[in-house]
Backbone as CSV, one residue per row, in Angstrom:
resi,resn,N_x,N_y,N_z,CA_x,CA_y,CA_z,C_x,C_y,C_z
1,MET,-2.196,-21.907,-7.007,-2.901,-20.988,-7.876,-2.880,-21.542,-9.291
2,GLY,-3.981,-21.352,-10.023,-4.118,-21.882,-11.370,-3.440,-21.027,-12.426
3,VAL,-3.710,-21.384,-13.656,-3.165,-20.675,-14.805,-3.909,-19.356,-14.984
4,PHE,-3.165,-18.305,-15.305,-3.755,-16.986,-15.519,-4.473,-16.979,-16.861
5,LYS,-5.809,-16.805,-16.846,-6.619,-16.812,-18.059,-7.573,-15.621,-18.044
6,PRO,-7.095,-14.438,-18.420,-7.975,-13.268,-18.395,-9.127,-13.415,-19.391
7,ILE,-10.289,-12.890,-19.029,-11.451,-12.993,-19.908,-11.566,-11.812,-20.868
8,PHE,-10.848,-10.739,-20.601,-10.806,-9.583,-21.497,-9.408,-9.478,-22.082
9,PRO,-9.248,-8.763,-23.194,-7.909,-8.624,-23.775,-6.933,-7.988,-22.796
10,LYS,-5.685,-8.477,-22.824,-4.633,-7.916,-21.966,-4.348,-6.472,-22.352
11,GLY,-4.420,-6.171,-23.620,-4.137,-4.820,-24.085,-2.671,-4.624,-24.400
12,LYS,-2.340,-3.383,-24.654,-0.974,-3.010,-25.004,-0.254,-2.509,-23.760
13,PRO,1.097,-2.513,-23.802,1.820,-1.932,-22.668,1.267,-0.544,-22.335
14,ASN,1.055,-0.311,-21.059,0.392,0.900,-20.580,1.374,2.076,-20.531
15,GLU,1.837,2.487,-21.696,2.844,3.540,-21.782,2.323,4.896,-21.322
16,ALA,1.043,5.175,-21.546,0.483,6.476,-21.164,0.568,6.716,-19.658
17,TYR,0.521,5.643,-18.874,0.541,5.767,-17.416,1.794,5.153,-16.794
18,ALA,2.802,4.852,-17.592,4.008,4.184,-17.090,4.668,4.947,-15.943
19,SER,4.568,6.266,-15.954,5.225,7.067,-14.913,4.558,6.930,-13.550
20,VAL,3.351,6.375,-13.492,2.652,6.228,-12.206,2.432,4.759,-11.836
21,PHE,3.235,3.885,-12.439,3.235,2.467,-12.116,4.656,2.040,-11.796
22,THR,4.795,1.105,-10.874,6.054,0.408,-10.633,5.883,-0.948,-11.289
23,GLY,6.685,-1.248,-12.299,6.538,-2.489,-13.039,5.694,-2.277,-14.285
24,GLN,5.446,-3.379,-15.000,4.742,-3.311,-16.284,3.257,-3.614,-16.133
25,SER,2.448,-2.715,-16.675,1.007,-2.953,-16.746,0.578,-2.860,-18.201
26,TYR,-0.627,-3.345,-18.464,-1.198,-3.348,-19.804,-2.605,-2.782,-19.714
27,LEU,-3.026,-2.078,-20.766,-4.324,-1.405,-20.747,-5.106,-1.722,-22.009
28,ALA,-6.347,-2.145,-21.835,-7.264,-2.376,-22.947,-8.529,-1.577,-22.676
29,ALA,-8.745,-0.517,-23.445,-9.985,0.258,-23.315,-11.137,-0.627,-23.785
30,LEU,-12.186,-0.731,-22.978,-13.328,-1.570,-23.325,-14.524,-0.751,-23.779
31,ALA,-14.790,0.366,-23.122,-15.956,1.185,-23.479,-15.877,2.528,-22.769
32,GLN,-16.600,3.472,-23.318,-16.768,4.766,-22.664,-18.259,5.087,-22.694
33,ALA,-18.768,5.609,-21.588,-20.186,5.958,-21.530,-20.498,6.983,-22.616
34,PRO,-21.684,6.897,-23.230,-22.041,7.851,-24.281,-21.949,9.313,-23.828
35,ASP,-22.216,9.558,-22.538,-22.137,10.938,-22.034,-20.726,11.274,-21.530
36,LYS,-19.769,10.343,-21.712,-18.361,10.516,-21.331,-18.174,10.701,-19.821
37,GLN,-19.152,10.278,-19.018,-19.058,10.424,-17.566,-18.178,9.366,-16.921
38,PHE,-17.984,8.231,-17.600,-17.093,7.209,-17.068,-16.542,6.371,-18.215
39,ALA,-15.436,5.691,-17.927,-14.800,4.807,-18.893,-14.602,3.435,-18.259
40,ILE,-14.523,2.413,-19.110,-14.314,1.050,-18.648,-13.075,0.508,-19.357
41,ALA,-12.151,-0.031,-18.571,-10.920,-0.568,-19.147,-10.489,-1.817,-18.396
42,ASN,-9.826,-2.712,-19.100,-9.190,-3.854,-18.463,-7.740,-3.484,-18.206
43,VAL,-7.296,-3.650,-16.974,-5.913,-3.373,-16.605,-5.294,-4.685,-16.129
44,THR,-4.156,-5.033,-16.712,-3.442,-6.248,-16.350,-2.080,-5.849,-15.795
45,PHE,-1.708,-6.460,-14.684,-0.459,-6.169,-13.992,0.430,-7.408,-14.029
46,GLU,1.689,-7.246,-14.425,2.645,-8.340,-14.293,2.934,-8.543,-12.803
47,PRO,3.436,-9.720,-12.415,3.777,-9.927,-11.005,4.647,-8.786,-10.467
48,GLY,4.268,-8.279,-9.297,5.013,-7.199,-8.652,4.628,-5.803,-9.098
49,CYS,3.833,-5.683,-10.145,3.443,-4.361,-10.647,2.339,-3.765,-9.778
50,ARG,2.442,-2.484,-9.512,1.394,-1.760,-8.776,1.408,-0.312,-9.226
51,ASN,0.252,0.347,-9.022,0.210,1.767,-9.359,0.579,2.602,-8.138
52,ASN,0.848,3.880,-8.372,1.157,4.808,-7.285,-0.079,5.034,-6.422
53,TRP,0.149,5.588,-5.260,-0.957,6.091,-4.458,-1.711,7.104,-5.320
54,HIS,-3.026,7.075,-5.266,-3.819,8.023,-6.043,-5.218,8.138,-5.443
55,ALA,-5.932,9.152,-5.894,-7.319,9.360,-5.471,-8.116,9.783,-6.691
56,HIS,-9.382,9.432,-6.711,-10.267,9.823,-7.809,-11.061,11.037,-7.355
57,GLN,-10.845,12.123,-8.046,-11.508,13.380,-7.698,-12.742,13.559,-8.578
58,ASP,-13.780,14.094,-8.003,-15.028,14.352,-8.745,-15.573,13.074,-9.379
59,GLY,-15.385,11.949,-8.717,-15.855,10.686,-9.272,-15.554,9.527,-8.341
60,TYR,-15.305,8.370,-8.912,-15.134,7.140,-8.151,-14.434,6.127,-9.034
61,GLN,-14.161,4.959,-8.468,-13.663,3.849,-9.268,-14.200,2.543,-8.711
62,LEU,-14.660,1.696,-9.608,-15.080,0.342,-9.271,-14.081,-0.610,-9.910
63,LEU,-13.606,-1.570,-9.149,-12.695,-2.580,-9.671,-13.392,-3.933,-9.609
64,LEU,-13.481,-4.601,-10.747,-14.062,-5.933,-10.839,-12.910,-6.890,-11.149
65,VAL,-12.479,-7.642,-10.158,-11.319,-8.506,-10.313,-11.704,-9.720,-11.160
66,THR,-10.928,-9.951,-12.227,-11.261,-11.028,-13.154,-10.284,-12.197,-13.126
67,ASP,-9.039,-11.979,-12.675,-8.095,-13.088,-12.657,-6.860,-12.740,-11.833
68,GLY,-6.168,-13.771,-11.395,-4.929,-13.601,-10.650,-5.170,-13.197,-9.205
69,GLU,-4.080,-12.740,-8.571,-4.170,-12.262,-7.192,-3.518,-10.896,-7.092
70,GLY,-4.204,-10.002,-6.399,-3.690,-8.653,-6.250,-3.935,-8.115,-4.859
71,LEU,-3.593,-6.850,-4.714,-3.734,-6.153,-3.443,-4.407,-4.812,-3.684
72,TYR,-5.167,-4.386,-2.690,-5.793,-3.060,-2.687,-5.606,-2.505,-1.294
73,GLN,-5.188,-1.242,-1.218,-5.009,-0.646,0.102,-5.406,0.819,0.071
74,GLU,-6.229,1.195,1.036,-6.552,2.593,1.266,-5.620,3.123,2.344
75,GLU,-5.272,4.385,2.246,-4.366,5.001,3.206,-4.899,4.829,4.626
76,GLY,-4.020,4.370,5.524,-4.382,4.203,6.929,-5.114,2.914,7.246
77,LYS,-5.333,2.057,6.234,-6.033,0.791,6.448,-5.142,-0.367,6.003
78,PRO,-5.411,-1.568,6.509,-4.632,-2.724,6.058,-4.953,-3.060,4.598
79,ALA,-3.993,-3.691,3.939,-4.191,-4.124,2.553,-5.203,-5.266,2.506
80,GLN,-5.892,-5.361,1.366,-6.839,-6.449,1.120,-6.298,-7.322,-0.001
81,LEU,-6.383,-8.632,0.163,-6.051,-9.561,-0.898,-7.229,-9.612,-1.863
82,LEU,-6.948,-9.523,-3.154,-7.995,-9.565,-4.169,-7.828,-10.790,-5.049
83,LYS,-8.965,-11.458,-5.330,-9.007,-12.624,-6.210,-10.192,-12.481,-7.147
84,ALA,-10.211,-13.286,-8.200,-11.299,-13.242,-9.183,-12.654,-13.271,-8.483
85,GLY,-13.516,-12.375,-8.894,-14.856,-12.266,-8.318,-14.986,-11.175,-7.275
86,ASP,-13.874,-10.656,-6.772,-13.933,-9.572,-5.790,-14.288,-8.256,-6.476
87,VAL,-14.967,-7.397,-5.740,-15.356,-6.073,-6.217,-14.898,-5.054,-5.184
88,VAL,-14.267,-3.985,-5.663,-13.818,-2.904,-4.793,-14.499,-1.620,-5.255
89,VAL,-15.043,-0.872,-4.313,-15.629,0.437,-4.598,-14.777,1.483,-3.889
90,THR,-14.200,2.395,-4.667,-13.386,3.472,-4.109,-14.150,4.781,-4.265
91,GLN,-14.441,5.410,-3.156,-15.168,6.683,-3.170,-14.251,7.833,-3.584
92,ALA,-14.830,8.925,-3.992,-14.071,10.114,-4.396,-13.176,10.580,-3.256
93,GLY,-11.937,10.937,-3.621,-11.006,11.522,-2.668,-10.271,10.555,-1.770
94,VAL,-10.527,9.243,-1.868,-9.878,8.264,-1.006,-8.527,7.871,-1.619
95,LYS,-7.451,8.129,-0.889,-6.105,7.797,-1.359,-5.897,6.295,-1.226
96,HIS,-5.449,5.656,-2.325,-5.323,4.207,-2.355,-4.345,3.780,-3.448
97,TRP,-4.065,2.478,-3.497,-3.301,1.886,-4.584,-3.788,0.459,-4.793
98,HIS,-3.454,-0.113,-5.947,-3.768,-1.507,-6.219,-2.756,-2.072,-7.197
99,GLY,-2.588,-3.386,-7.166,-1.642,-4.027,-8.066,-1.538,-5.516,-7.796
100,ALA,-0.629,-6.155,-8.529,-0.435,-7.604,-8.436,0.405,-7.972,-7.230
101,LYS,0.175,-9.167,-6.714,1.096,-9.723,-5.726,2.421,-9.999,-6.438
102,SER,3.466,-10.213,-5.678,4.790,-10.395,-6.277,4.923,-11.693,-7.060
103,ASN,4.042,-12.658,-6.796,4.138,-13.957,-7.455,2.950,-14.277,-8.353
104,SER,2.186,-13.254,-8.774,0.989,-13.522,-9.562,0.696,-12.394,-10.541
105,TRP,0.255,-12.772,-11.718,-0.366,-11.790,-12.605,-1.682,-11.387,-11.949
106,PHE,-2.239,-10.246,-12.371,-3.474,-9.732,-11.778,-4.200,-8.920,-12.841
107,SER,-5.500,-9.098,-12.921,-6.282,-8.359,-13.915,-7.593,-7.903,-13.291
108,HIS,-7.966,-6.665,-13.595,-9.272,-6.160,-13.166,-9.859,-5.239,-14.224
109,VAL,-11.171,-5.188,-14.243,-11.882,-4.207,-15.050,-12.094,-3.001,-14.151
110,ALA,-11.678,-1.839,-14.635,-11.840,-0.593,-13.878,-12.925,0.241,-14.540
111,ILE,-13.895,0.626,-13.739,-14.941,1.551,-14.177,-14.657,2.850,-13.438
112,THR,-14.260,3.866,-14.186,-13.725,5.078,-13.567,-14.473,6.322,-14.024
113,ALA,-14.877,7.118,-13.039,-15.496,8.420,-13.303,-14.647,9.485,-12.619
114,GLY,-14.613,10.658,-13.187,-13.808,11.733,-12.612,-12.373,11.635,-13.099
115,ARG,-11.490,12.292,-12.383,-10.072,12.294,-12.776,-9.234,11.758,-11.630
116,ALA,-8.126,11.130,-11.987,-7.209,10.605,-10.977,-6.200,11.681,-10.607
117,GLU,-5.940,11.808,-9.325,-4.857,12.653,-8.823,-3.788,11.695,-8.318
118,TRP,-2.606,11.757,-8.932,-1.533,10.807,-8.634,-0.586,11.355,-7.588
119,PHE,-0.142,10.452,-6.699,0.781,10.802,-5.636,2.053,9.956,-5.753
120,GLU,2.740,9.768,-4.649,4.018,9.070,-4.622,3.850,7.580,-4.918
121,PRO,4.941,6.951,-5.393,4.902,5.497,-5.580,4.722,4.771,-4.244
122,VAL,4.160,3.580,-4.318,4.107,2.694,-3.159,5.537,2.199,-2.952
123,SER,6.083,2.441,-1.788,7.470,2.041,-1.536,7.579,0.523,-1.480
124,ASP,8.789,0.015,-1.700,9.004,-1.425,-1.580,8.633,-1.903,-0.178
125,GLN,8.941,-1.100,0.831,8.616,-1.468,2.218,7.095,-1.565,2.399
126,GLU,6.332,-0.590,1.879,4.867,-0.644,1.972,4.317,-1.861,1.241
127,TYR,4.890,-2.142,0.066,4.427,-3.254,-0.763,4.683,-4.599,-0.072
128,ILE,5.863,-4.773,0.473,6.199,-6.010,1.188,5.296,-6.171,2.408
129,ALA,5.083,-5.092,3.147,4.210,-5.145,4.325,2.766,-5.489,3.927
130,ALA,2.294,-4.948,2.802,0.936,-5.223,2.344,0.751,-6.709,2.039
131,GLN,1.758,-7.312,1.424,1.666,-8.740,1.112,1.684,-9.594,2.375
132,ALA,2.451,-9.149,3.357,2.584,-9.914,4.598,1.338,-9.816,5.468
133,THR,0.638,-8.678,5.391,-0.488,-8.460,6.295,-1.850,-8.690,5.646
134,SER,-1.910,-8.825,4.329,-3.209,-9.040,3.688,-3.717,-10.442,4.040
135,PRO,-5.013,-10.560,4.323,-5.574,-11.886,4.655,-5.343,-12.857,3.511
136,LYS,-5.112,-14.083,3.837,-4.844,-15.116,2.826,-6.128,-15.595,2.192
């Protein structure tokens, strides 16, 4: 794997959402729609960092992977390996999580509409299994 070179600012430590992340993430707000229907932000994850299980209510989330390697998993489905250029579309109400692999930084642009409903953290066992079963 090459050198981590994000194309958007890493941002500041993501203190506002620290309680729903395992590990350190960074957040850089990029834009908000004029009608406030969605926001765009760059989220950067240190190796091993991931967010809790969550779902987007009354909206959706698009993830545009810009650098590093990460994981995305919907409840009841196998994890997906994410690399620069990958796009993930999460429909409203779908419980999922995403984050960095244990040996890589990871960055994505998130386009989010609606509100997030946060659930339990991704357990270490779930995280290890996701890395082992995600396609290479």
